[in-house]
N, C-alpha and C positions, 0 to 999 in steps of 0.2 A: 454727235458728229457723224459724218459719212465715212464708210469704210467698205472695202471689198471683202465679203465673207464667204466662206466655204463651209457648208453644213455637213456634207458627206462626199466621199470620193465618187466621182461620176455625176454629181449634181452640178448645176451651173454656178459659176462665180457670180455673185450678185452685189449690187450696191445696196447697203443697208444703213439704217439709222441705228447707231449703237451708243451706249452711254459713254460720256467723256471719261477718259482714264483718270483714276484717282491714285494719287501718290501713295506709295507704301514703302516699307523698309527695303533698302537695297536698290531702289529704282530711281528713274528720272522720267518725267513727263516731257515729251518733245512735240513740236509742231513740224510736220513733214514739209520739206521744201521741194525735194525731188527724189525719185527712186527709179532705178532701171527696171523695166519689165523684161525679163529674159525671154528669148525666143521660144523656149520650151514650156512657158507657163501653162498653156492650155493642157499640154500632155501631163503636167504635174497634177492637175486637178482630177485626172482620170485614174490616178494611182500608178501610172507607168513609171514614175520616178521614185516610188517608195511611199511609206505611210506618213501620216500627219496626226497630230492631236486635234480632233475635230469635235464640235465646230470651232472655227478660228477665223481671225482676221488674217488674210494671206499677205505675204510680202517679206522679202529679206533685203537688208542693206538700204542705203540711201543717205541723203544729206538732210539735216534737220536743224532747227533752232531749239535750244534747250529752254524750256519754260519753267521747270521747277525740279529740284533734286531733294531726295531724302537727306536727313541729317547725317547718315552714314555713307553718303556718296560724295567722293571728292575728285573723281576723274574728270568731271565736267562741271561747269558753273552756269547758272541762269543767264540767258542772253547770248551764250556762245553758239557758234556754228560748229556742228560735230558730224562726223561720219559714223554711220551705224554698220557694225560688222555682222550682227545677227548670230555671232559665233559664241556660244556659251559653254564654258568648261566647268566641270564639277569642282576643280581645285585640288583633287586628290593626286598626289605624285605617284604613288605605287600603282594605282589602277585608274588612270585618268579616263574620264568619260566626257564626251563632247556631243553637242547637238547644234543644229541650226534652228533658230526660232522663226516661226511663221513660214516654214519651208520644210522640205524633206532633207534628210541627211543626218546620219549618226556617225561619229568618228570612231577611231580604233578599228575593231573588227566588224563594225557596221551592224551589230546586233542590238536589238532593243532590250533594255534591262529595266528593272524597277526604278533605277536612278534616272535614266534617260527619259522614261515615260513621265516621271514626276517633273523633271525640268521643263518638258514641253507642255505639260498640263498646266503648270503654274503660270507660264508666260505664253499667252495666246494672242497677243496683240502684235500683228505684223505691221509692215510699213506701207501697205497700200491703203492709206487712210489719211484723214486730216491730222490726226494726232496718234501718238503711241505711247505706251508705258513700257520701258525697257530696263533690263539690269544695267547698272552703271558700268559694269565691266565690258559691255558690248558697245560702248560709245567712246569715240576718240575725238578730243577737242582739236579743232583746226584753226589755230591762231592765224589771223589775217584773212580768213576765208570770207569775211563780211565784205571785203573789197574785191573779191573775184567777180568778174562781170557777168558770168552766166552760170547760175547755180544748177540749172538742168544738166549742163555738160559735166558738172562735178559728180553726177550720179554714177558715172563710170568708174569713179575712184575705188570702190570696193572690189570691182573686177580687176582693175589694174594691180591692186594690192595682192590679190590671189596669184596673179601671174608673176609679180615681183618676188613673192615668196619662193616660187619654183626656181626662178633665176638665181636667187640668193643661195638656195640649196645646191644648185649646180656648180657654184664657184666660178661662174663665167667671168672672164677677164677681158679688158679692152683688147681688141684685135682678134678675138676668137671667131672661129667659124661656127655659126649656130644654125641648126635646123629646127624650125618650128613646124611640127606635124599637126595638121588641123588649123593652120593659120587663117583659113577663110571663115572660121567661126569667131564669135565675139571674144572668147577667152584666148584664142590663138592670135586674134588681132591685138589684144592687150599685151600678150607676150612679145609680139613683134615690136610694138612701141617701146616696151621696157628694154628689150635686147639692144635696140638702137641707142637708147639713153645710157646703157652700160658700156657703150663704145664697141659693140661688135664690129669685127672687120668686114664680115659678110653674113647676111641672113638669108637662108633658103626658106621662103614662105611656101609651105606645102599644103595643098588642099584641093577641093573639087570645084569650087565656085570661081569661075574664071574672072568675073567682074570684081569680086571681092579681092582676089589676088592681084589684079591689075591696080586696084586702088592702093594696096600695100606697096607694090613696086614703085608707084609714083611718089611715095613718101621720101625716098632716099635712094641714091644710086647704089647703096650697099645691099638693098633688098632685091633678091632674085625670085621671081614667081615660078613655082613648080606645080603644074597641074597633075594631080594623081590620075593614072590610067587604070588603077585597080589591080595592078600586077606587081607583086613584091619586088621581083628582080628589076623590072624596068623602072619602077619608082625609085629604087635605091640608086640605080645608075644615073637617073635624072638629078637626084639630090646631090650626088657626088660631083656631077658635072657643073651644077650651079654653084657649088661651094668652091670648086677648084681643088677638091681633095676631100678627105674624110672630115667629119664634124668633130670639133672639140666638145661640143655640147649639143644634145638633142633634147628638146622639150616637146613632150607629147600632150597636146591639148585637144585631142579628138573627142567628139561626143560618141554616143552609141553607134556602133558599126556592125555590119553583118559578119565580118571576119577580122582577125587580128593582123592582116597582111600589111596594112600601111604602118601600123606601130612597129611591126617587125622589120619593115624597110628602114625605119629609123634606127633600130638596133643594128642593122647591117652596115650602116654608114658611120657609126661611131668609131673614132680612131682608138688605137691602143692607148690605154690610160684615160679614155674619154668618159663622159658622164651622160647618163640618160635619166631624165626626170619625168615621171608619169604624173600628169596634172589633170587629165580630162575625165570623161565619163565612159570609157570603153568598158563593155560588159563581157569581154572575152578573156579566156585564159590564154596566157602567152607561152608559146613553146620555146622557152629560153634554154639553149644548150649549155649545160653545166661547164663542159670543157672549154667552150669558146669564151664564155663569160670569165672564166679563170685565166686563160692564157692571154686574153686581151686586157686583163686587169681593169675591166669595166666597173664603174660604179653605177648601180641601178637604184634609184631612189624614188620614193613617193612624196607627193606634196599635196596637202589638203588645207584649204583656207589660208589665213594669214594672221600673224601676230599683230597686236595693236601697234607695236613698234614699227612694223613694216608699213602699216597703213599711214602712220605719221611720216615715215621717210618718203613715201610716194607723194604725199601732200606737199612736202617741202620741194620735191622735184617739180611738181606742177607749178607751185607758187613761183619758183625761180625761173621757170621756162625750160628747164632741162627736159621735162616731158611736156610736149605741146599737145593740148587737146583740140587745137584748131581743126585738124583733119577729121574729127568725129562728125558723123552725119546724124544729128539728133532730131527726132520727131517728138513734139510735145503733145500729151494727151491729158485730159482731166479725169475726174472720178466718175462722171455721169455715164459714159459709154463703154461698158466693160467689153462687150463683144467687138466693137471697133478697135479698141486698144489691143486686145489679144490677137486679132487678125493682123494688125499692123506689126506687132512684135514678131509674129511668126515669119514675116517676110524679111526680117532684118538679118544681116550677116556681118561678119568682120567688124569694121569700124562704124557700123550703123547700129543705132539702138533707139528704143522708145523710152522716153522719160515721162513718168507719171508726175505731174505737177498739180497737187490738190488745190 
């Protein structure tokens, strides 16, 4: 089969002929139907986003058709359409360890251990390929998905589930005022769609890309675009003005930033008894004032990836039309032109993404 392989960090991602996956204990063999290529994929191949078990077939998440399952796998059945989470947990309750397969990312304290290294070493077949072999626990059956008219659009489902997990953690209720920090990015765009689906009264979509923010504002009259000016005080004032008051919920979906100022603007606008959920890729330490966090009775939470139950709930929302994937701007690419696909992915923001359709 053909697959995108990475031999070492800094080397080019290449199209390779690799052996077809062979079923083994605990696994399922799947045929890939579509997978989102994140905008930062090229940066990941250089090591800027963390380490990988190399060489490997790259790629996380996607939509597939199950071709075969091992005797001990019962989460999916041959012939079903399934979502791939790429999220593998050790199963230990006392000291849980988690990794992303075919990608960077280690859960918990983010440190590599003998267990996380072993998990990644054993499972090296990512989803940027014609086929993949995956642990059964990383697959979620999507009953009814065979009737969905555009499987490439469904490639956004894993990202929506990650955003949905953050909103679930926030306890957001219908009518809430919600600020999405980093809304002009793909994860922030997903969070905006989910906030609307949960019945938000008003959503302040905060970011730097004006065109992306305008597209979000066109979704619904409840969305108010707020373009960040890079100043904490002024950004906070603009968010409060857009919401008509302080935020009940703040979801931070920012990627890497030079300063923590925009995240802290989100902290500044959270109401007393409000909730802030950190979802993105900010690499800065946050100067959280102890006394203010205490007196405002704020809840500050982290959210990383999503449970299989959340993936399934989001699918049901898509299937029923509660979450409309119509506004997504999807570009289709195949396996043959890696460079073109990565360049196209780098140019995407917000509700636009590149879907790899092998």
